Structure formats: structure tokens, C-alpha cells
C-alpha positions as CSV (number, residue, x, y, z in Angstrom):
1,M,1.1,21.7,1.4
2,K,-0.6,19.9,-1.5
3,K,-1.6,22.0,-4.5
4,I,-4.6,21.0,-6.5
5,L,-5.9,22.8,-9.7
6,I,-9.6,22.5,-10.4
7,V,-10.6,23.1,-14.1
8,D,-14.3,23.4,-14.8
9,D,-16.5,26.0,-16.6
10,E,-19.3,25.6,-13.9
11,D,-18.9,28.0,-11.0
12,N,-20.9,25.7,-8.7
13,V,-18.6,22.7,-9.4
14,R,-15.5,24.8,-8.5
15,Y,-17.2,26.1,-5.4
16,S,-18.1,22.5,-4.3
17,F,-14.5,21.5,-4.7
18,R,-13.3,24.5,-2.7
19,K,-15.5,23.5,0.2
20,F,-14.7,19.8,-0.2
21,F,-10.9,20.2,-0.2
22,R,-10.7,23.1,2.3
23,D,-8.1,22.3,5.0
24,N,-4.8,23.5,6.3
25,E,-2.8,21.0,4.1
26,T,-4.3,21.7,0.7
27,S,-4.1,24.7,-1.6
28,I,-6.8,25.0,-4.3
29,S,-6.4,27.0,-7.5
30,E,-9.1,27.3,-10.2
31,A,-9.5,27.7,-13.9
32,S,-12.7,28.0,-15.9
33,N,-11.4,26.5,-19.1
34,G,-8.6,24.5,-20.6
35,L,-6.6,27.4,-22.0
36,E,-6.6,29.2,-18.6
37,A,-5.5,26.0,-16.9
38,I,-2.6,25.6,-19.4
39,N,-1.4,29.2,-18.7
40,I,-1.5,28.6,-15.0
41,L,0.5,25.4,-15.3
42,K,3.2,27.2,-17.3
43,K,3.8,29.4,-14.3
44,E,3.2,27.1,-11.4
45,T,3.6,23.4,-10.3
46,F,0.8,21.3,-8.8
47,D,0.4,17.9,-7.2
48,L,-2.9,17.1,-8.9
49,V,-5.3,18.5,-11.6
50,L,-9.1,17.7,-11.6
51,M,-10.3,18.6,-15.1
52,D,-13.8,18.6,-16.8
53,I,-13.9,17.0,-20.2
54,E,-16.6,19.3,-21.7
55,M,-15.6,23.0,-21.6
56,P,-15.8,26.0,-24.0
57,G,-12.8,26.5,-26.2
58,I,-10.6,23.4,-26.1
59,S,-11.9,20.2,-24.6
60,G,-10.5,18.4,-21.6
61,L,-9.0,15.8,-23.8
62,E,-7.1,18.4,-25.8
63,A,-6.1,20.2,-22.7
64,I,-4.7,17.1,-21.0
65,Q,-2.5,16.5,-24.1
66,R,-1.0,20.0,-23.7
67,V,-0.7,19.6,-19.9
68,K,1.3,16.4,-20.4
69,V,3.8,18.3,-22.6
70,I,4.4,20.8,-19.8
71,H,4.3,18.4,-16.9
72,P,4.5,14.8,-18.2
73,N,4.1,13.1,-14.8
74,L,1.4,15.4,-13.3
75,P,-1.6,13.3,-12.3
76,V,-4.8,14.5,-14.0
77,I,-8.2,13.1,-13.0
78,I,-10.8,13.7,-15.7
79,M,-14.4,14.6,-14.7
80,T,-17.2,13.8,-17.2
81,A,-21.0,13.7,-17.2
82,F,-20.9,11.4,-20.2
83,G,-18.7,8.3,-19.4
84,T,-18.8,6.9,-22.9
85,T,-16.2,4.3,-23.9
86,E,-14.6,6.7,-26.4
87,R,-14.2,9.4,-23.9
88,V,-12.7,7.0,-21.3
89,I,-10.3,5.5,-23.8
90,G,-9.3,8.9,-25.0
91,A,-8.7,10.2,-21.5
92,M,-6.5,7.2,-20.5
93,K,-4.7,7.3,-23.9
94,Y,-3.6,10.9,-23.3
95,G,-2.3,10.1,-19.8
96,A,-5.2,10.7,-17.4
97,F,-4.6,9.1,-14.0
98,E,-8.3,8.1,-13.9
99,Y,-11.7,9.5,-14.7
100,I,-14.8,10.1,-12.5
101,E,-18.4,10.6,-13.6
102,K,-20.8,13.4,-12.5
103,P,-22.6,13.4,-10.2
104,F,-19.6,12.5,-8.1
105,D,-19.4,9.5,-5.7
106,I,-17.6,11.3,-2.9
107,E,-16.0,8.2,-1.4
108,R,-14.6,7.2,-4.8
109,L,-13.4,10.8,-5.4
110,K,-11.6,10.8,-2.0
111,T,-9.9,7.5,-2.9
112,L,-8.8,8.7,-6.3
113,V,-7.3,11.9,-5.0
114,K,-5.5,10.1,-2.2
115,E,-4.0,7.6,-4.7
116,A,-2.9,10.3,-7.1
117,L,-1.3,12.4,-4.4
118,S,0.5,9.3,-3.0
119,I,1.9,8.4,-6.4
120,K,3.1,12.0,-6.8
121,V,5.0,11.7,-3.6
122,L,6.4,8.3,-4.4
123,S,7.7,9.0,-7.8
124,N,9.1,12.6,-7.2
125,N,8.3,13.1,-10.9
126,E,8.3,16.9,-11.0
127,L,11.9,17.1,-9.9
128,S,14.8,17.2,-12.3
129,R,17.3,14.3,-12.0
130,N,19.7,16.4,-9.9
131,E,17.0,17.7,-7.7
132,Q,15.5,14.2,-7.5
133,T,18.7,12.6,-6.2
134,Q,19.2,15.4,-3.7
135,N,15.7,15.1,-2.3
136,I,15.2,11.3,-2.2
137,H,15.9,9.9,1.2
138,P,17.3,6.4,1.8
139,G,14.5,3.9,1.8
140,E,12.4,5.6,-0.9
141,I,11.7,3.9,-4.2
142,V,13.5,5.4,-7.2
143,G,12.1,5.0,-10.7
144,Q,10.4,6.9,-13.5
145,S,9.8,4.1,-16.0
146,A,6.2,3.1,-17.0
147,S,6.5,-0.3,-15.2
148,M,7.6,1.4,-12.0
149,K,4.8,3.9,-12.2
150,E,2.4,0.9,-12.3
151,V,4.1,-0.3,-9.1
152,F,3.6,3.2,-7.6
153,K,0.0,3.2,-8.6
154,M,-0.6,-0.2,-7.0
155,I,1.0,1.0,-3.8
156,G,-1.3,4.0,-3.9
157,R,-4.3,1.9,-4.5
158,V,-3.8,-0.8,-1.8
159,A,-1.7,0.9,0.9
160,A,-4.8,2.1,2.9
161,A,-6.9,-1.0,2.1
162,D,-5.4,-3.0,5.0
163,V,-5.3,-6.3,3.1
164,S,-2.5,-8.9,2.8
165,V,-0.1,-8.1,0.0
166,L,2.3,-10.5,-1.8
167,I,5.3,-8.9,-3.5
168,S,7.0,-10.9,-6.2
169,G,10.2,-10.2,-8.1
170,E,13.8,-11.3,-8.6
171,S,16.4,-10.9,-5.8
172,G,17.7,-7.3,-5.6
173,T,14.6,-5.6,-7.1
174,G,13.6,-3.8,-3.9
175,K,10.8,-5.9,-2.4
176,E,11.4,-4.5,1.1
177,L,11.2,-0.9,-0.2
178,V,7.8,-1.6,-1.6
179,A,6.7,-3.2,1.7
180,R,7.9,-0.1,3.6
181,A,6.1,2.2,1.2
182,L,2.9,0.2,1.7
183,H,3.3,0.7,5.5
184,R,4.3,4.4,5.1
185,Y,1.2,5.3,3.1
186,S,-1.2,3.1,5.2
187,D,-3.3,4.0,8.2
188,R,-0.7,2.0,10.3
189,T,2.1,4.4,9.5
190,E,2.5,5.5,13.2
191,K,2.8,1.8,14.3
192,P,5.8,-0.5,14.0
193,F,7.1,-1.9,10.7
194,I,8.9,-5.2,11.5
195,A,10.8,-7.2,8.8
196,I,12.0,-10.8,9.0
197,N,13.8,-12.9,6.4
198,C,12.4,-16.4,6.6
199,A,15.4,-17.9,4.7
200,A,18.1,-16.4,6.9
201,I,17.0,-18.0,10.1
202,P,17.2,-21.7,10.8
203,D,13.7,-23.3,11.0
204,N,14.0,-24.2,14.7
205,L,14.7,-20.6,15.6
206,L,12.2,-19.0,13.2
207,E,9.2,-20.1,15.2
208,S,10.6,-18.4,18.4
209,E,11.4,-15.3,16.3
210,L,7.9,-15.0,15.0
211,F,5.9,-16.0,18.1
212,G,8.3,-15.4,21.0
213,Y,8.8,-17.6,24.0
214,D,8.2,-17.7,27.7
215,K,10.8,-18.2,30.4
216,G,11.9,-21.8,30.6
217,A,10.6,-22.7,27.1
218,F,14.0,-24.1,26.4
219,T,17.4,-24.3,28.1
220,D,18.6,-20.8,27.4
221,A,15.2,-19.1,27.8
222,S,16.1,-17.3,31.1
223,Q,13.7,-14.4,30.3
224,P,10.5,-14.2,28.2
225,K,10.8,-12.7,24.8
226,P,8.1,-11.3,22.6
227,G,8.1,-12.4,18.9
228,K,7.7,-10.4,15.8
229,F,3.9,-10.7,15.9
230,E,3.8,-8.9,19.2
231,Q,6.4,-6.4,18.2
232,A,4.4,-5.5,15.1
233,N,1.0,-5.3,16.8
234,G,-1.0,-2.6,15.2
235,G,1.5,-2.2,12.4
236,T,3.0,-4.2,9.5
237,L,5.0,-7.5,9.5
238,F,7.0,-8.0,6.4
239,M,8.0,-11.6,5.8
240,D,10.6,-11.9,3.1
241,E,11.4,-15.2,1.3
242,I,8.1,-16.7,2.6
243,A,8.6,-19.8,0.3
244,D,11.4,-21.1,2.6
245,M,9.2,-21.4,5.6
246,S,8.5,-25.0,6.7
247,L,5.1,-26.6,6.3
248,T,4.7,-26.8,10.1
249,L,5.3,-23.0,10.5
250,Q,3.1,-22.3,7.5
251,A,0.2,-24.0,9.3
252,K,0.8,-21.8,12.4
253,L,1.0,-18.7,10.3
254,L,-2.3,-19.6,8.6
255,R,-3.9,-19.8,12.0
256,V,-2.7,-16.3,12.9
257,L,-4.1,-15.0,9.7
258,Q,-7.4,-16.7,10.3
259,D,-7.9,-16.1,14.0
260,G,-5.5,-13.3,14.9
261,T,-4.2,-15.3,17.8
262,F,-1.1,-17.4,18.7
263,E,0.8,-18.7,21.7
264,R,4.4,-18.1,22.6
265,L,6.7,-21.2,22.8
266,G,6.3,-22.8,26.2
267,S,2.9,-21.2,26.9
268,N,-0.7,-22.1,26.5
269,K,-1.9,-18.6,26.8
270,S,-3.4,-17.2,23.6
271,I,-2.2,-13.7,22.5
272,S,-4.3,-11.6,20.1
273,T,-2.5,-9.5,17.5
274,N,-3.6,-7.0,14.8
275,V,-0.9,-7.2,12.2
276,R,-1.0,-6.5,8.5
277,I,1.1,-9.2,6.6
278,V,3.1,-8.2,3.6
279,S,5.1,-11.1,2.3
280,A,7.6,-11.5,-0.5
281,S,9.3,-14.2,-2.6
282,N,11.6,-14.5,-5.5
283,K,10.4,-18.1,-6.1
284,N,7.4,-19.4,-8.0
285,L,4.9,-20.2,-5.2
286,E,2.5,-21.9,-7.6
287,Q,5.2,-24.4,-8.4
288,A,6.0,-24.8,-4.7
289,I,2.3,-25.6,-4.2
290,A,2.4,-28.2,-7.0
291,E,5.5,-29.8,-5.4
292,G,3.9,-29.9,-1.9
293,R,6.3,-27.4,-0.4
294,F,3.8,-24.6,0.1
295,R,0.2,-24.6,1.4
296,E,-2.3,-23.5,-1.1
297,D,-4.7,-22.1,1.5
298,L,-1.9,-20.0,3.0
299,F,-1.0,-18.8,-0.5
300,Y,-4.4,-17.4,-1.1
301,R,-4.5,-15.7,2.3
302,L,-1.2,-14.0,1.6
303,K,-2.0,-12.8,-2.0
304,V,-5.2,-10.9,-1.6
305,V,-3.2,-8.4,-3.8
306,T,0.0,-9.1,-5.7
307,I,2.6,-6.5,-6.6
308,T,5.2,-7.6,-9.1
309,I,8.4,-5.6,-9.3
310,P,10.1,-5.7,-12.7
311,P,13.8,-6.6,-13.0
312,L,16.2,-3.8,-13.8
313,R,16.9,-5.1,-17.3
314,M,13.2,-4.5,-18.1
315,R,13.3,-0.9,-17.0
316,A,16.6,0.4,-18.3
317,G,15.3,3.9,-18.4
318,D,15.6,4.0,-14.6
319,I,19.3,3.2,-14.6
320,P,20.5,6.9,-15.0
321,V,18.1,8.0,-12.2
322,L,19.2,5.1,-9.9
323,A,22.9,5.6,-10.7
324,N,22.8,9.3,-10.0
325,Y,20.8,8.7,-6.8
326,F,23.3,6.2,-5.5
327,L,26.1,8.5,-6.5
328,A,24.7,11.4,-4.5
329,R,23.7,9.2,-1.6
330,Y,27.0,7.4,-1.1
331,T,29.4,10.3,-1.7
332,N,27.5,12.0,1.1
333,E,27.4,8.9,3.4
334,M,31.0,8.0,2.9
335,K,32.1,11.6,3.1
336,R,33.7,11.5,-0.3
337,P,34.1,14.6,-2.6
338,A,31.5,15.0,-5.3
339,T,32.0,12.3,-7.9
340,S,30.9,12.5,-11.5
341,L,29.6,9.8,-13.9
342,P,30.5,10.8,-17.5
343,P,28.1,9.9,-20.4
344,E,30.4,7.2,-21.6
345,S,30.3,5.5,-18.2
346,L,26.5,5.8,-18.1
347,D,26.3,4.1,-21.5
348,L,28.1,1.1,-20.1
349,L,25.6,0.9,-17.3
350,M,22.7,1.2,-19.7
351,N,24.0,-1.7,-21.8
352,H,24.6,-4.1,-18.9
353,H,22.2,-7.0,-18.2
354,W,22.1,-6.6,-14.4
355,P,21.5,-10.1,-13.2
356,G,21.7,-8.8,-9.6
357,N,19.2,-6.0,-10.3
358,V,19.1,-2.7,-8.4
359,R,21.2,-4.2,-5.5
360,Q,24.0,-5.0,-8.0
361,L,23.9,-1.4,-9.4
362,E,23.9,0.0,-5.9
363,N,27.0,-2.0,-4.8
364,L,28.8,-1.2,-8.1
365,I,28.3,2.6,-7.6
366,K,29.4,2.4,-4.0
367,R,32.5,0.4,-4.9
368,T,33.5,2.6,-7.8
369,I,33.1,5.8,-5.7
370,L,35.9,4.4,-3.5
371,L,38.0,3.2,-6.4
372,S,37.7,6.3,-8.6
373,K,40.6,8.6,-9.4
374,N,40.1,12.4,-9.4
375,N,36.5,11.7,-8.3
376,V,35.4,10.5,-11.8
377,I,33.9,7.0,-12.4
378,T,35.7,6.5,-15.7
379,P,34.6,3.9,-18.4
380,D,37.7,1.8,-17.9
381,L,37.0,1.5,-14.1
382,L,33.5,0.5,-14.8
383,E,34.5,-2.0,-17.5
384,S,36.9,-3.6,-15.0
385,E,34.3,-3.8,-12.3
386,L,31.6,-5.0,-14.6
387,K,33.9,-7.7,-16.1
388,S,34.5,-8.9,-12.5
389,D,30.8,-9.1,-11.9
390,I,30.3,-11.0,-15.2
391,K,33.2,-13.4,-14.4
392,N,31.8,-14.2,-11.0
393,N,28.4,-14.8,-12.4
394,Q,29.8,-17.0,-15.2
395,Q,31.8,-19.0,-12.6
396,T,28.7,-19.5,-10.6
397,Q,26.8,-20.6,-13.7
398,K,29.6,-22.9,-14.6
399,E,29.7,-24.5,-11.1
400,T,25.9,-25.1,-11.3
401,R,25.8,-26.1,-14.9
402,L,22.4,-27.5,-15.9
403,A,22.5,-31.3,-16.1
404,I,21.0,-31.5,-19.6
405,P,21.1,-35.1,-21.0
406,S,22.4,-35.7,-24.5
407,D,19.4,-37.8,-25.5
408,L,16.5,-35.4,-25.0
409,D,13.9,-37.8,-26.4
410,A,14.6,-40.3,-23.7
411,Y,13.0,-37.8,-21.2
412,D,10.0,-37.0,-23.2
413,G,7.3,-35.4,-21.0
414,H,9.5,-34.9,-18.0
415,L,12.7,-33.3,-19.3
416,Y,12.2,-30.0,-17.4
417,K,11.6,-31.8,-14.1
418,Y,14.7,-34.0,-14.6
419,V,17.0,-31.1,-15.4
420,I,15.8,-29.0,-12.4
421,E,16.1,-31.9,-9.9
422,Q,19.6,-32.9,-11.1
423,T,20.8,-29.4,-10.9
424,E,19.4,-28.9,-7.5
425,K,21.0,-32.2,-6.3
426,E,24.4,-31.1,-7.6
427,L,24.0,-27.7,-5.8
428,V,23.1,-29.3,-2.5
429,E,25.9,-31.8,-2.7
430,K,28.5,-29.1,-3.6
431,T,27.4,-26.9,-0.8
432,L,27.5,-29.7,1.8
433,H,31.0,-30.6,0.7
434,H,32.0,-27.0,0.8
435,T,30.8,-26.7,4.4
436,R,32.3,-30.0,5.4
437,W,28.7,-31.3,6.1
438,N,27.9,-28.5,8.5
439,Q,24.1,-28.4,7.7
440,A,23.4,-25.2,9.6
441,K,26.1,-23.4,7.5
442,A,24.9,-25.1,4.3
443,S,21.3,-24.1,4.8
444,R,22.4,-20.5,5.5
445,L,24.5,-20.4,2.3
446,L,21.7,-21.9,0.2
447,G,19.2,-19.5,1.8
448,I,16.8,-22.3,2.8
449,S,15.7,-23.7,6.1
450,R,17.3,-26.7,7.9
451,A,14.1,-28.6,7.4
452,M,14.1,-28.0,3.7
453,L,17.8,-29.0,3.4
454,Y,17.1,-32.2,5.3
455,E,14.1,-32.9,3.0
456,R,16.3,-32.3,-0.1
457,M,19.0,-34.7,1.3
458,E,16.4,-37.4,1.8
459,K,14.8,-36.8,-1.6
460,F,18.1,-37.0,-3.5
461,K,19.6,-39.7,-1.1
462,I,22.5,-37.5,-0.2
463,H,24.4,-39.0,2.8
464,Q,27.7,-38.1,4.2
465,Q,29.1,-41.6,4.4
466,E,28.4,-42.1,0.7
467,N,29.5,-38.7,-0.5
468,S,32.2,-37.3,1.8
469,E,35.7,-36.8,0.3
470,N,38.5,-38.9,1.8
């Protein structure tokens, strides 16, 4: 049951809202002025407040400031008959979710209310930290920082819009969780959500995974198999690491986005599909376009809307919430006794850089739960585990040290390109030596397609007979 508080001194406005929001899933309360609303909010919790800006006694702008002291994360939509710049700026400055002018545009009002309620559900902001970690289910997004609230707000705005969304962010920031939230709060929520990692599947297999194949399409195709586009029909297809898809497959994906049709491998029969594409990448797609590795027309098809997830180091305020959430979740899942995280240990987490982002924090908490003594994650245990993470990261950096030339002036105008290419060459060579020139294993370790690995070998003139160790 959603609880909405309507604050307006005009009886007819409150009556209109009672009629407008009357259903079995919404509870409406009313206040005729700001002070009455504040007294109600001291006793009850709500999911949304709709508040007039001009009322007897205290104004809506003053009331919203007091409301935010009581419930800092409660969405408040300001209603005004005079949408002046000063009023709008004032409303947003004091924490209003949005404002709407009288007379109301009903469709805009519906959209704003839906967005506000969605964000309230996503952020779980009215729960205390302990309540929050007990009530968040696996797969939900955890965060209370300003930057994550912007992510929540974007999800609320575009989830129901049924447009392609591109999610960007470093590895481990939670791009798939955002994709799942977009699906969960869309009109496709009852249909399938299908995820595929384009970097984890060799290029020759990725096509069949996406589009399926008919019986006899290749040697082992004894039975027809539907691809991800068929499996996701009516729902959402999440394509992670889209930058690693070959140019050939990019062209086929573009056709699906344009026409909504495709053919299975080994078949000439066109199949229609109605799929929402949500894609993600931790790489710079604009740079990939400039280098000829990604189609510009596909890029603009995929990024009708872009959602950027901040790295964990940029939202350190979320670390305590995330740590306690993972603590509660994994002590339960691993059937361990209740485990505590003392303030001293939390300080260590707050001061860490987190190159692996939320995924690194999650794995650390899971690991220290198992290693803890007396069910306490002590500072010394955390220091040991964090040092191990730092050592591994430094070793990786050492092994892929940037090939910075001593004479920088000699590379005037193309120093950046030279360093990146030399570092990439060293990485590819080292990986091929490590896998004894097993290209399938090397591409899997690198997280790129076989086609991209072959292209890099040709570009850097890496050949086994010239580079293999005797």
C-alpha cells in the first residue's frame, strides 16, 4: 500500500487528488497547511508528499525544509500556480523531487508520481541501516549517496519509456543490477529478462547464442535452438561488454534494432522480435568508434539514454550501508552466526580506494565472514585481506607497466597513442605466452573476442614463430 500525503489549503484541490488517486493500492491523507502536514509527518511515514507552495501560515518552501529534517529522503513534489524561476530554484534547493504547475497536466503528474514512488522503493531510504540490510533482497541496488540517488532517479524516469539504454561504469559497479531494475520497473516486468556477456563468449559462438540456429546449421546442431532474442521476446535483453562484439555482429545487431527481425543460423526464415535492449560497457565507446572498432550508427541506437554508475571511491558514504548489507546477506546465505563489523574495521573500509568497486567489497566481506574469529571482522583481519588485494593489484600493475619512453618530446602529438598501444601489445604477448598460444583461452582471459584478439595480433605483428619461448 502506497501512502501519499496531499498538502493544500484549497478543499477542491484535495478532493480532486482523492478522486484521482483512489484505488486499492494507494492510501491518501490530507493536510490543509504546512504546520498540519509537519505534525502528521512526525507521527506517520509516507511514500510521497504533494505540497502546495502558497498556503496560510508557513509557505511550502519553508514546510519542505522542515519535512526534510524529519524525513530526509521522502520525495516531495511541489505544486505551484506561479512557476517563477526563484520558486523553482528554491524548491529544488530545499530538496523537492520536482515541481508541477497549476492547472495540472494529468499525464505529467502521473509520470512524476510514478517516478517518485519508484525511487522510494529502489532506495529504501526510510529504513534504518539495520532495517535496510534486513529488508533488501539479493539483486536490489544498495546506496544512499547523492550520486546513487541520481542513478535511482534516472531509472525511475526511463524504466517505463521502453527505449534503449546504455549503462556505463567501471567493472564491479553493478551495471547488471541497474539493467535488472530497469526491467523490474518497466511495463515488461512480467516478461523475460535475459543477460549475455559479449566478452565471455567466443565470437563464433556469440552469433548462435544471440540468434539461435536450426537443425543442421553446423556439425553438432542436432536440434534447433532459439537464441537470446527469441528467449527475451516481449522482455529485456541485457548485453554486457557490448564493446567486445565484432563489427560483423554489430551490423547484425543494428538490423535487429532497426527492423525487429533476424534469422537463425542455417535458416532464411525471418523471425520478428520485440525486445528492449539494455547494453553496458566499461570501455570508452567513443574512442572505440574513433579507432574503427565500434559502429557509430549502432552506438547512437544503443544510447538513447545513458546511465553512468559512479565508482565506489566516488561514493564512500555508501560503504557502511553496502558492508552491512553484505554482512547480513552472506551470514544468512552461508549459515554463519551473526558477525559484527566494529567501527575500527569500518574505518579501514572507508579509507580504502576500491579499484574493484562494489564487487571487491562484496567478495572481501564474504571472505572475512568465513575467516573471522569469534564472529567479529577485526581490523587486523581486514588489514591482512586488504593488503593482499593491494599486493595483487600492484603485481598486476607491475606486470603491465606502462611503456613510457624516456624522451617524451620525441613523441610530441602522439605520446598517448604510443603508450597505450605499447602497453596493449605487451599485455597481449604476455597472455599468449601464458596460455602457450591457445588463442581461445587467451581471448577468454583478456575478456575480448577471438576476432579482436586476432586483429590485435595482426596489428602488432605478434606471431608464434617469432615470439614463442624455446
